[in-house]
DORO-149273 format. One record per residue (C-alpha): y, z, x; residue in one letter. Coordinates in pm, whole numbers, padded with zeros to 5 digits, always signed. Each point is the difference from the previous one (the first is absolute). Layout:
YZXa/...
END
This chain:
+05199-04212+00339m/-00145-00240-00245t/+00294-00166-00192p/+00062+00121-00345q/+00163-00167-00293a/+00298+00177-00166s/-00227+00125-00279s/-00225+00171+00258d/-00269-00255-00082r/-00126-00168+00310p/+00157-00342+00066t/-00204-00320-00035v/-00002-00023+00380t/-00142+00360+00033a/-00259-00056-00268q/-00110-00326+00161l/-00010+00161+00346a/-00204+00287-00116s/-00251-00249-00152y/-00029-00197+00326i/-00045+00313+00217a/-00290+00116-00217a/-00166-00325-00085a/-00271-00015+00270a/-00133+00345-00108h/+00052-00016-00379t/-00322-00101-00186p/+00027-00293-00240i/-00189-00051-00325p/-00336-00167+00022d/+00097-00312-00199d/+00318-00043+00231v/-00222+00038+00311a/-00251-00260-00127a/+00281-00252-00074l/+00161+00068+00341t/-00335-00067+00176r/-00013-00341-00186l/+00356-00089+00113h/-00090+00093+00353l/-00313-00227-00018l/+00217-00279-00145d/+00248+00018+00283t/-00270+00023+00264v/-00168-00309-00139a/+00341-00172+00020a/+00043+00096+00364i/-00354-00143+00076v/+00073-00320-00189a/+00367-00053+00137c/-00048+00111+00365r/-00006-00365+00141d/+00275-00147-00228l/+00300-00113+00186r/+00227+00296-00084a/-00277+00242+00112g/-00055-00182+00322q/+00367+00005+00089v/+00033+00374-00106a/-00295+00086+00217r/+00138-00183+00301a/+00338+00169-00033f/-00152+00346-00039a/-00225-00056+00299s/+00283-00105+00224t/+00270+00235-00138a/-00123+00299+00203g/-00304+00191+00100r/-00181+00214-00240g/-00353+00118-00106d/+00026-00042-00377v/-00228-00272-00129q/+00146-00292-00202i/-00214+00014-00318l/-00278-00254-00015g/+00045-00095+00368t/-00093+00147+00339p/+00361-00025+00110d/+00197+00312+00071r/+00371+00081+00005a/+00247+00284-00047a/-00033+00181-00337l/+00298-00166-00166v/-00080-00346+00130d/-00371+00029-00078a/+00077+00110-00361t/+00265-00266-00039f/-00253-00267+00095a/-00263+00142-00220s/+00240-00016-00306a/+00093-00353+00064v/-00362-00097+00020i/-00062+00193-00322a/+00265-00214-00186h/-00092-00322+00177g/-00095-00156-00331a/+00044+00059-00371e/-00309+00226-00053i/+00117+00359+00028n/+00084+00243-00285d/+00331+00003-00190f/+00200+00231-00234c/+00173-00247-00246p/+00219+00279-00161s/+00161+00075+00342s/-00026-00346+00164f/-00177+00169+00289v/-00319-00080+00191q/-00072+00335+00165p/-00347-00064+00159g/+00080-00190+00323p/+00257+00265+00125g/-00134+00320-00143v/-00372-00062+00092v/+00082-00137+00345s/+00207+00306+00072t/-00261+00234-00124a/-00288-00141+00205l/+00204-00040+00319c/+00173+00335-00008v/-00324+00154-00127g/-00185-00121+00309v/+00281+00076+00237a/+00039+00362-00114r/-00363+00064-00081g/+00051+00072-00367r/-00301+00038-00238t/-00097-00260-00251g/+00113+00238-00286a/+00344+00041+00156e/+00026-00377+00031v/-00115-00062-00348l/+00254+00248-00141r/+00281-00148+00209s/-00074-00351-00125i/+00021+00122-00355a/+00332+00171+00070a/+00138-00317+00156g/-00091-00202-00300y/+00164+00249-00224e/+00337-00013+00180v/-00016-00383+00061a/-00044-00062-00366c/+00255+00256-00115r/+00299-00065+00230m/+00106-00346-00142p/-00026+00116-00356k/+00203+00316+00074a/+00273-00201+00167i/-00018-00275-00263g/-00167-00335+00035i/+00320-00179-00107e/+00210+00210+00224s/-00196-00111+00299l/+00018-00356-00107r/+00378+00018-00041r/+00021+00141+00353s/-00218-00269+00140g/-00262+00246+00111m/-00358-00078-00045a/-00208+00257-00202c/-00314-00098+00211h/+00168+00123+00320s/+00175+00305-00133i/-00311+00129-00190g/-00241-00066+00288s/+00244+00159+00262l/+00010+00334-00182f/-00363-00021-00073g/-00086-00040+00374v/+00243+00269+00088g/-00176+00234-00245t/-00352-00093+00127t/+00123+00043+00376a/+00182+00325-00082g/-00304+00145-00164a/-00229-00090+00285l/+00233+00124+00262l/+00012+00334-00177h/+00376+00000-00027l/+00145+00316-00142s/+00214+00008-00319d/+00309-00005+00207l/-00118-00280+00222q/-00089-00200-00308a/+00354+00036-00121v/+00099-00162+00331d/-00266-00264-00040l/+00164-00113-00339i/+00334-00023+00177a/-00135-00234+00266y/-00206-00206-00250c/+00335-00052-00192a/+00176-00100+00322q/-00262-00260+00064q/-00044-00129-00366a/+00052-00379+00009s/-00149-00328-00095g/+00130-00281-00228s/-00145-00216-00266w/+00013-00301+00223q/-00364+00051+00066w/-00038-00217-00305l/+00109-00298+00221l/-00263+00071+00266d/-00243-00285+00072i/-00262+00116+00241e/-00055+00365-00123h/+00167+00134+00315f/+00320+00153-00135e/-00177+00116-00316k/-00267+00179+00205s/+00276+00159+00202f/+00191+00126-00307v/-00294+00110-00202f/-00199+00160+00278g/+00135-00012+00358g/+00362+00108-00049m/-00104+00290-00234a/-00223+00125+00279v/+00247-00061+00285h/+00268+00190-00182n/-00194+00258-00205g/-00247+00112+00269l/+00286-00021+00264h/+00212+00237-00226a/-00289+00248-00013a/-00061-00005+00373l/+00389+00050+00068l/-00005+00304-00215v/-00318+00133+00169e/+00168-00040+00329a/+00289+00220-00103g/+00252-00233-00164f/+00196+00158-00289s/+00164-00170-00283g/+00229+00030-00315v/-00153+00293-00182p/+00024-00145-00354d/+00002-00380+00042a/-00110-00087-00344l/+00236+00234-00180d/+00310+00062+00203v/+00342-00175-00065d/+00045-00264+00263g/-00367-00033+00060g/-00226-00299-00011w/+00017-00051-00376l/+00388+00026-00014a/+00058-00352+00120g/-00069-00168-00332g/-00373+00011-00028l/+00032+00218-00296l/+00247-00229-00162a/+00129+00148-00331g/-00010+00357+00141g/-00313+00129-00169d/-00142+00223+00261r/-00220+00183-00261d/-00250-00293+00013g/-00078+00099+00368l/-00189+00284-00139g/-00277-00245-00094a/-00089+00001+00375l/-00120+00362-00024v/-00059+00066-00367d/-00380+00060-00027g/-00047-00071+00370l/-00352+00125+00088g/-00105+00022-00363a/+00078-00336-00171d/-00139-00254+00244y/+00128-00361+00042q/-00305-00141+00176i/-00143-00106-00331d/+00299-00232-00037l/-00110-00187+00310v/-00199-00308-00065g/-00254-00197+00205f/+00043-00375+00059k/-00311-00166-00146r/+00103-00338+00157y/+00158-00074+00345p/+00337-00082-00149v/+00330+00167-00065g/+00009+00251-00293g/+00214-00208-00249p/-00224-00305+00041v/-00333+00202-00052q/-00005-00072-00377p/+00073-00370+00054i/-00298-00028+00233v/-00223+00198-00233q/+00098-00225-00300a/-00056-00314+00205m/-00342+00107+00124l/-00114+00087-00347e/+00119-00336-00136l/-00159-00192+00281m/-00334+00189-00012a/-00159-00245-00241d/+00183-00322+00116e/-00159-00244+00245r/+00145-00341+00118d/+00286+00004-00239v/+00342-00173+00030d/+00297+00222-00048i/+00330-00143-00137v/+00203+00310+00009r/-00014+00378+00051i/+00270+00224-00146h/+00042+00370+00072v/+00224+00250-00183s/+00054+00345+00158m/+00235+00291+00012p/+00218+00083+00301g/+00132-00242+00259a/-00193-00311-00100a/+00209-00232+00223d/-00077+00221+00300t/-00379-00046-00051f/+00025-00369-00107a/+00167-00082+00339n/-00117+00275+00246a/-00020-00122+00357r/-00301+00228+00062m/-00328-00135-00126p/-00145+00318-00147a/+00328+00042-00204l/+00032-00361-00122n/-00150-00029-00352a/+00002-00383+00005r/-00196-00013+00321y/-00251+00253-00112l/-00059-00163-00330l/-00041-00341+00170a/-00263+00147+00234l/-00193+00142-00292i/+00021-00321-00199a/-00138-00203+00292i/-00257+00239+00138e/-00102+00198-00310g/+00069+00328+00180g/+00223+00183+00240l/-00097+00155+00345d/+00181+00223+00236f/+00054-00268+00273v/+00133-00269-00226s/+00237+00235-00179a/+00169+00080+00331q/-00011-00349+00152s/+00337-00150+00101l/-00171-00313+00127e/-00147-00079-00356r/+00328+00111-00165f/+00202-00245+00208r/-00238-00274+00084g/-00274-00043-00266d/+00110-00314-00193d/-00226+00059-00294e/+00132+00351-00053v/+00362-00107+00057r/-00037-00280-00268q/-00141+00229-00260l/+00271+00260+00067m/+00261-00247-00127t/-00172+00009-00344r/+00015+00387-00019i/+00289+00182-00160t/+00076+00368-00008v/+00256+00151-00226e/+00132+00350-00093h/-00118+00121-00335d/+00222+00285-00135p/-00249+00098-00260t/-00233+00116+00279q/+00258+00248+00142e/-00112+00356-00056t/+00107+00357+00087v/-00173+00127+00198p/-00049-00315+00208r/-00309-00195-00059s/-00141-00308+00174e/-00125-00259-00249s/-00013-00370-00030a/-00088-00300-00227t/-00169-00307+00160v/-00025-00320-00202t/-00177-00310+00130i/+00025-00348-00147d/-00305-00213+00081f/-00009-00381+00023a/-00254-00010-00285d/+00249+00143-00239g/-00110+00355+00003r/+00236+00293+00047t/-00136+00346+00110r/+00209+00311+00034s/-00074+00356+00116r/+00226+00308-00013h/-00068+00291+00230v/+00189+00312-00122d/-00093+00214+00306h/-00194-00122+00287v/-00311+00193+00095t/+00109+00245+00275g/+00333+00068-00158y/+00042+00373-00049p/-00049-00020-00380t/-00315-00206+00048h/-00137+00143+00322p/-00286-00130+00198m/-00301+00230-00005s/-00109+00181+00314a/-00288-00238+00023t/+00234-00304-00021e/+00223+00146+00279v/-00297+00064+00224v/-00130-00369-00072d/+00335-00138+00085k/+00003+00196+00330a/-00341-00126+00085r/+00099-00354-00074t/+00300+00027+00228l/-00190+00150+00294m/-00318-00218-00043a/+00116-00281+00227p/+00063+00241+00289h/-00293+00244-00005f/-00375+00009-00080t/-00085+00135-00352a/-00125+00329+00161d/+00319+00049+00185r/+00206-00062-00317v/-00214+00259-00191s/+00060+00241+00289h/+00385-00060-00019i/-00010+00052-00383v/-00212+00319+00028d/+00219+00144+00283t/+00325-00055-00175v/-00118+00132-00334l/-00120+00316+00181s/+00334+00064+00178i/+00038+00347-00147a/-00307+00119+00179d/+00088-00139+00340l/+00119+00231+00283d/+00230-00290+00111s/+00072-00352-00105v/-00123-00152+00329d/-00313-00121-00171p/+00202-00204-00248i/+00212-00159+00287v/-00323-00059+00203d/-00180-00161-00286a/+00274-00268-00069i/+00051-00083+00371t/-00113-00344+00131r/+00070-00181+00331p/
END
């Protein structure tokens, strides 16, 4: 029987399980479907752009040699077993700082959820409509889970929101597409809980390997694996999110307030979270997006100028982004690039070689300071920044960005998302091929299968 709370109201576990089991066949509102298609396109474009980056290359090689299989690694002609192919696809999708993000949950759902949806969709012959609905469901649970547990509770426990949210999001998408029953979905939740892991040490990553693993690959490896275990007949604790002695009894809900867990299912299937997921306008980490925007705006009219000093004030972990060892997260590196070149491109933003060895960039970085500004702290969280430049001719210019374009409260338009996708894919395909990819992805609900999407983004 489906587990019941003492008040005869279904438990959180049971309500979530019912949602998962029905997700692939439950219609979603037109506006949610339209936004889901854009997030699918954004992630597909990231896969195309990041396929040959180092993390993606290693993930592809690992998956191809881990064992035989007939599931295509997205963006490539390589094939592997279902879990391995999806794992590699998710690592590729988060190979650089260009995929979507949910700032209120500290989750980046696209790489794991979309890779799972496409790979499982192809492997099990699901329709485009089923895949689209399952992506929407994965985003819902990925964004809800960290907030329901409590962002600070997860921080205190050392567990990364990005991995926990994405794990349950992947499990939801996989469970929906595998057509698990309500009772099987209860077991799926138990196995996702058993495999929940990931620490904040990803912030110390240098080459975007461990970060790609935590944000994308691990969520797939554990979440999809959990769904396949249950499909094969594994049973689990019947009330994992609610029962005394279960997953959340070990200190995650510090303070003892279990009532907050209801946020995981309150309004689920009616009050959608996907409009809280933003798009990255620039190829850099979320918290440095407003810094980049402010600097680009300041330098738009400047030519051949000498800069004495650049100062940044921002909310959040300013020291982390002042000294990040990963180029696309290091605010001082990104500002120096923009100051020298007048712009910022995808390749330079990810370049360890320039970050470590460009003397002009390194010299300018010594004259850039980044500090925390408590007056910019807001609830709910926002990503803002003020950039001030002192020029050698005595001028001082400053620009404050309250919310970067692409942030959920200041969303990119559908046209802007499509243009971003075209820009990312243009170096790899002809203009006609890019247009074909865009048209195919945006027509997913009309497809008998998602094979045409996978075929369209494949290159040797």
